[in-house]
NUZA-523540 format. One record per residue (C-alpha): residue number from 1; residue in one letter; x, y, z negated. Coordinates in steps of 0.1 Angstrom, whole numbers, always signed. Each point is the difference from the previous one (the first is absolute). Example, Ala and Ser with C-alpha at 12.3 -4.5 7.8 and 13.67 -1.06 7.14 Angstrom:
2
PT num residu     x     y     z
PT   1      A  +123   -45   -78
PT   2      S   +14   +34    +7
END
This chain:
96
PT num residu     x     y     z
PT   1      M   +76  -678  -466
PT   2      V   +12   -21   -29
PT   3      S   +32   +12   -17
PT   4      A   +29   -23    -6
PT   5      S    -4    +4   -38
PT   6      S   -37   -10    +1
PT   7      R    +9   -30   +22
PT   8      Q   +27   -10   -25
PT   9      T   -25    +3   -29
PT  10      Q   -26   -21   +19
PT  11      H   +27   -25    +9
PT  12      R   +12    -3   -36
PT  13      K   -35    -6   -13
PT  14      T    -4   -31   +21
PT  15      K   +33   -18    -5
PT  16      R    -7   -36    -8
PT  17      E   +22   -19   +24
PT  18      R   +37    -7    -1
PT  19      M   +26    -2   +28
PT  20      E   +36    -9    -2
PT  21      L   +26    +9   +26
PT  22      R   +36    -9    +7
PT  23      V   +18   +29   +15
PT  24      A   +36   +10    +8
PT  25      T   +18   +21   -26
PT  26      S    +0   +30   +23
PT  27      T   -38    -3    +3
PT  28      K    -4    -2   -37
PT  29      T   +22   +31    -4
PT  30      L   -21   +19   +26
PT  31      I   -33   -10   -17
PT  32      K   +14   +11   -34
PT  33      R   +11   +34   +15
PT  34      A   -34    +5   +16
PT  35      M   -17    -9   -34
PT  36      A   +22   +26   -18
PT  37      V    -7   +27   +26
PT  38      S   -37    -6    +4
PT  39      G   -10   -11   -35
PT  40      M   -18   -29   +16
PT  41      T    +3   -37   -10
PT  42      A   +14   -26   +24
PT  43      G   -35   -13    +5
PT  44      D   -13   +35    +9
PT  45      L   +28    +5   +25
PT  46      A    -8   -34   +16
PT  47      Y   -36    +9    +2
PT  48      E    +7   +34   +16
PT  49      G   +24   -16   +24
PT  50      A   -25   -27   +10
PT  51      R   -28   +26    +4
PT  52      R   +22   +21   +23
PT  53      V    +9   -30   +21
PT  54      L   -37    -8    +4
PT  55      D    -9   +36    +7
PT  56      D   +26    +2   +27
PT  57      H   -11   -34   +15
PT  58      E   -36   +10    +1
PT  59      R    +4   +35   +14
PT  60      M   +11    +6   +35
PT  61      R   +26   +27    +3
PT  62      L    +9   +13   +34
PT  63      S   +27   +23   +11
PT  64      Q   -11   +32   +18
PT  65      A   +11   -16   +33
PT  66      D   -20   -31    -7
PT  67      A   -31   +20   -11
PT  68      D    +2   +21   +32
PT  69      A    +3   -32   +22
PT  70      F   -30   -16   -18
PT  71      L   -22   +31    +4
PT  72      K   +11    +3   +37
PT  73      A   -10   -36    +6
PT  74      V   -33    +4   -17
PT  75      A    -8   +32   +20
PT  76      N   +12   -15   +33
PT  77      P    -3   -38    -2
PT  78      P   +17   -20   +27
PT  79      A   -21   -20   +25
PT  80      P    -5   -36   -12
PT  81      A   +24   -25   +13
PT  82      D   -12   -27   +25
PT  83      R    +5   -27   -26
PT  84      L   -22   +18   -25
PT  85      I   -28    +4   +27
PT  86      K    +2   -37    +8
PT  87      A    -1    -9   -37
PT  88      F   -32   +21    -4
PT  89      E   -15   -17   +31
PT  90      R    +8   -34   -14
PT  91      R   -16   +10   -33
PT  92      E   -32   +10   +17
PT  93      T    -3   -34   +17
PT  94      V    +7   -18   -33
PT  95      V   -19   +21   -25
PT  96      G   -26   +15   +24
END
């Protein structure tokens, strides 16, 4: 697992591009407070936030109830619906 400090160091080494943002005063205040607390730059904070958003998007997270329902459906799958059976039959005649 890569630590936050080593990610920051790697990120700092490759800074070549520039981005400019227009933000509300309250957003700027929040970012400055986060910079002061974390010791990170605004760019590092943006990078970490973007990385977390993508991690959350790419990783499926289920509640315990959802996980239980999924495992139950895998262990005891329902019978195929008539429409699905007919679709497979049509596919056989088209594809062979």
